[in-house]
N, C-alpha and C positions, 0 to 999 in steps of 0.2 A: 931374465928367467927366474932368478931368485925372487924378484918382486912378485912375479905371478904365483909362485909357489906359496909365498906368504899370504897372498890374497885368498888363494884356494883354501889354505889351512884356516884362515880367519873365518871364512864363510861356513866351513864345516863345523867349526867350533860354535858358531852362533846358532846353527840349525840344531846341533846336539843339545845345547842349553835350552833352547825353546821347547824341544821335544820332551826333555826331562821335566820342565816346569809344567807342561800340559798334562803329563802323566800323573804328576803329584796331585793335580786338582781333580781329575776325573776318576782316579782310582784311590779310594780311601786307604788301601793297603800301602800305597806309596806316599801318602800324605804324612804330615807331621803327626806325632803321637797325640797331641791335643785335639787336632781336627778329627782324627780317626775315632777317638774315644767319644767325642761329641756326636758324631754321626751315628755310632752304635747306640748311644744313650737315647737319641731321638727315635731310632727304630724301635727300641725296647719300650719306650713310653707309649708310642703309638699302638703297639701290640697290646700292652696292658690296658690302655683306654678302651680298645675295641673289645677285649675280653670282659672288662667290667661292664660295658654297655650291654653286651650279650647276656651277662649274668643278671643284670637289673631287669632286662626285658623278660627273662625267664621267670624271675621272682614276681614281677607284675602280672604275668600271664597266669602263674600258679594261684596268686591271690584272687584274680578275676574268676578263674575256674572254680575255686573253693566257694566264692560268694554265690556263683550260679548254682553250685551243688547244694549249698545250705538252703538257698531260696527254693529249690525244687523239693527238698525234703520238707520244708515248712509248708509248702503248698499241698504236698501229698498228705501230710498230717491233718491240715485244716480240712481237706476234702473228706478224709476218713471220719473226722469228728462231725462234720455236717451230715454225713450218711447215718452215723450212729444216732445223732440227735433227731433226725427225721424219723428213724425207726422207733426211737423211744417215744416220741410224740404220738405216733400212730398207735402203738401198743397201749400207752397210758390212756389215750382218749377212749379206746375200746374198753379198757378196764373200768373207766369211770361210768361208761354207759351200762356195763354189766352191774356195777354197784347200784346205780339208780334203779335198775330193774330187779334188784334183789337176787341177781344171779351170782351169788357169792363164790361158788366153786369155780366158775369161769373167770370171775374177776381175780381170784387168788392166783390162778395159773398165769394170767397176763401180768399181774403186778410183780410176781417173782421174776418173770422174764424182763420186765421193765427195770426192776431193781438191779438185775445183773448188768444191764446196759448202762444204767446210771453210775454204777461203780467204776466203769471204765471211762466216763466222761469227766472233763475238767469241772471244778466247782463242787460244792457240797450241798447246795440247796435242793437239787433234784433228788439226791440220795435221801436226804432228811425227810422231804415231803412224801416220797414214795414209800419209805419205811413206815411212816405214820399211817399212811393209807392202807398199807398191807396189814398193819396191826389192827386197824379198825375192822378190816375184812375178817380177820381171825376172830375178833371179839364177837362179831355178829353171828359167827358160826359156832360160838362157844368153845373155840379152841384156845382155852385160856393160857396154856403153857406157851404156845407159839406167839400169842398176842403179847404176853408179858415180856418175852425176849425181844420182840421188835419195838415195843414201847420203850423199854429200858435203854435199848441201844440208841434210839432216836433222842430220848431225853438226855442221856449222857453226852451224846454228840453235840446237842444244842448248847449244853453248859460249857463244854470244852471249846467248841468252835466260835460260838456267838455270845458267850457269857450269859446265856439264858434269854437273850433279847429277841431270838427268832420267834415269830408269832405262834408256831405250833407247840411251843413249850407247854402251854396250858392244855392244849388238846391231848398231848402225850400224858400229862399228869392226870387229867380226867379219865383217860383210857385206862391208865394203870390203876387208878382208884376203883374203877369198875371191875377190873380183874381181881383186885384184892378183896373187894366186897363179895364177889361171886365165889371166892375161894376162902371165905371166912377169915379175912385178915383186916378187920375194921380199923385197927390202930395204924397199920401201914397205909391204908387208904387216906386217913386223915392227915398223916404225916406228909405224904407226897403232895397233897393239895396245898397244905400250908407252906411247904417249901417252894412250890411253883408260884404261889401268890406273892410270896416275899421277893422272889427273883424278878417277878414282873414289876414290882414297885420300883426297882432300881434298874429296869431294863434299858434305860437310855443314859445311864451314868457314864458309860464309856465315851459318849459324845458330849459330856459336860452338862447333861440334864439330869439332875439328881432326884427330882420328884416326878416319877412317871405318871402318877394319877393326875397331877396338876397339868402336866403337858397334854395328857389325853383330853382333858376338858378344853384346853386352849385349842388344840388341833381340831376338835369337833366344831368349836365355835367358828374357826376359820373356814372349815368346809361349808358350813351353813351360809356364811357371809359370801363366799365365792359363788355358791349355788344361786343365791338371791341377787347376785351382781351388786352387792352393797359395797361399793368401792371405798366409801368413807370409813366403814367399819374395818375393812381390810387394811386400810392405811394406818389405822390405830394399832394394828397387830404387828407393826414393823418398828424396829428400833433404828433410828437414823444416826449416821448415814448407812443406807442399805447397799451392800455390795452384791452384785449379781454377775456371775461368770457363765458365759456360754462356751462350751468346749467345741461345739460344732460336730457334725457327723464325722466320726473317726478322728476327731480333734484336728480337723483341717482348718477351720476358721475360728480361731479363738477371739472372743470379744469379752471385755470386762467393762462394766459401767457402775458408777456410784451415784446413788440418788440421795441427796443431802437433806431434802425437806419433804413434807407430805405433798406439797404442791408439785414438786418435781416428780415425785412418785406417781401421783395421779395423772400427770401429763403423759407418763409412759406406761400406764397401767396395762394396756392391751399388749404391750411388748413383753412385760414381765410375766403377766398372767394371761398368756395366749390361750386360745381355745384348747390346745393340746394339754397345757399345764393345768388348766381349770378342770378338764375332764379327768386328768390324772388324780387330782385331789378327790373328785367325786367318786372315782372307782376304787379308792384305797382308804377304807376306814382305818382307824387307829390300830386295831388288832392286826392289820396286815403290814404295819411298818416294822422295820428292824434297823439296827444301826451298827456302825463301827466307829473307830476313833475319827473317821473322816466326817461323820455327821449322821443324820437320820435320813434313811433312804425311802423314796416313794416308788412303788412299782418295781420294775426291773432295773432301776438305777437311772431312769430318765432325769429325775430331779433329786437333789440332796439339799437338806437344810443343814448347811455346814457350820452355822453359828447361831445358836438359840440362847437368848439371855433371860435370866430370871429378873423381873422388874416388879415394881408396885404401881398400880393404876388405881387412882381414887382410894389409896390406902390398902388395896387388896393385891396379894401376890398373883402374878400371871407370867406368861412367857411372851417374848417377842422375837421375831426373826431378824437377825442382824446380817446374815449372809446366806446366799443360795448359789448352788451350781446346777446348771441345766446342760445335760449332755445332748445338745441339739444346736442347730444354727440359730443365731439371733434373728427373730422376726423383723421384717421391715415395717416401717410405719405406713 
């Protein structure tokens, strides 16, 4: 009987110990302090990681929303600019037709409207040209006070913005001189013409071309050679190696080539001086050129003479083109 009681007590003790061990594993509160703390730490780390991920997702989404928002704003601005430009072109074209027909009063009204639009557009060229045209219109109507104000503003803007190299500088100076002569200010008329003439002599200095008159002679010779398709003559107007860079439409396809000899240049002549570039030279006489420190620009910026060097050929000074940039795709052979 005593042995049986001992057996029962032993079994009960074994069951109790097993139950206690199981509870300590499944319930952290009953586990050892080290195990419990580790479990709590793991739970906290998981929550922190989830929170950080949610925060990162929100930040990423905010950045994406902001990018879309800015893109929408840019697109809206570009659309407004395009509408303004179209309206300006329409009014300016009508004004030029009125001027050609000597309808000066009608032209004046349209040019004032065009100038108001030009003031709100990016860039300064349209403002400058429209102001000069308006001054011409006033001069033809003998509105000398208004003409003088517009000519002066255009002339001063030309000096400040383009260091006097924009083509209409002489037009503004001549217009001012006419106003001064008509209002008995002969000395002022002579002074403004002399000043403009001097400014035109150094009109390309910002691009590293110090002798404007010599460059004008070189440029005209090049236009004539291109028009006659005299490729040999054109090849002699180049300083080798010639670097040509095509930026591509919207700068999507950038291509750069270096032509080290006249033979290499002539072999690629039709690529460099494509019909589009040859036409550009034909349509832009020297008086229509202007420059910045980037180089001398033709047309609306389709081509730039980015490096023009003063050299001596047969003992006589002239210029040669050392580098060009063409804002178009590189033609295929």
